N, C-alpha and C positions, 0 to 999 in steps of 0.2 A: 749618804752617796760615800763611795769610798774616797779616799783619801790618795790611796795607788790608782794611778793612772796606767797601765800596762799598752804599748803598742808593737805590733805585731809585724813583722816586716815582712812579703815573701820573696822568693828568688825573683821572680818579677818586677817587684819592686826596687830592689836591688840592684839590680839588671840596666834599668830604665834609669836609676840617679847618677850610677857611671858612667852609661850612654852619655848623658845630658853633660857628664862632668867633663868626661873628653870631651866634646862639641864644643865648649865653651874654651877651651883655644883654638880650636881650629875650626874653619869653614867645612863643611862635607863636600866633596866634591858631585855625589850623587844618590840618590835614596838607598840605592845598593851596597854604597857603603857604609849607609847609615844602620842599614839592615845587616849585613855581616857584622861590623860591631858591636852590632844587639846582641849577634847572636853568640858573638865570642865574650860575651861579659855574661851572658844566660847561661854557657856550657860552661865557665868556670867558674860561676857561682854554685850551681848545681852538681857541679864534680865536689865544690869543696863539702858542702854542706852533708855527703855522707861520708866523710873523712873523720875519722877520729879527731879531737882536737890537738890530743899530743900531737898527731904529726903534721898538725898545720906550721908550724917553723919551717919544715920540708919546703913546704911550698914558697916560701921570700926570698925574692932577688937577696943575694947574696951582699949588699950595700943595706938594707934594713937590718941581715942578722947581725951584722958588727957594731951598728947602734945599739941593740937590742942587748948584746953581749954574750953573743948565740954562736 
């Protein structure tokens, strides 16, 4: 058996985890809000997945860029 195990996660998985994280700090007001938040995360993840990784810092908030020294 192989010693290394890799787990591949797709855009849907990442969007689900981000949605769960988002709603771990607040209660959804309606199913529509959950749908809207999930869709926003899914579209963000989908957009980033087609961008070159060298351009990713461009998408970071300014406070995160400062912490990273960029």
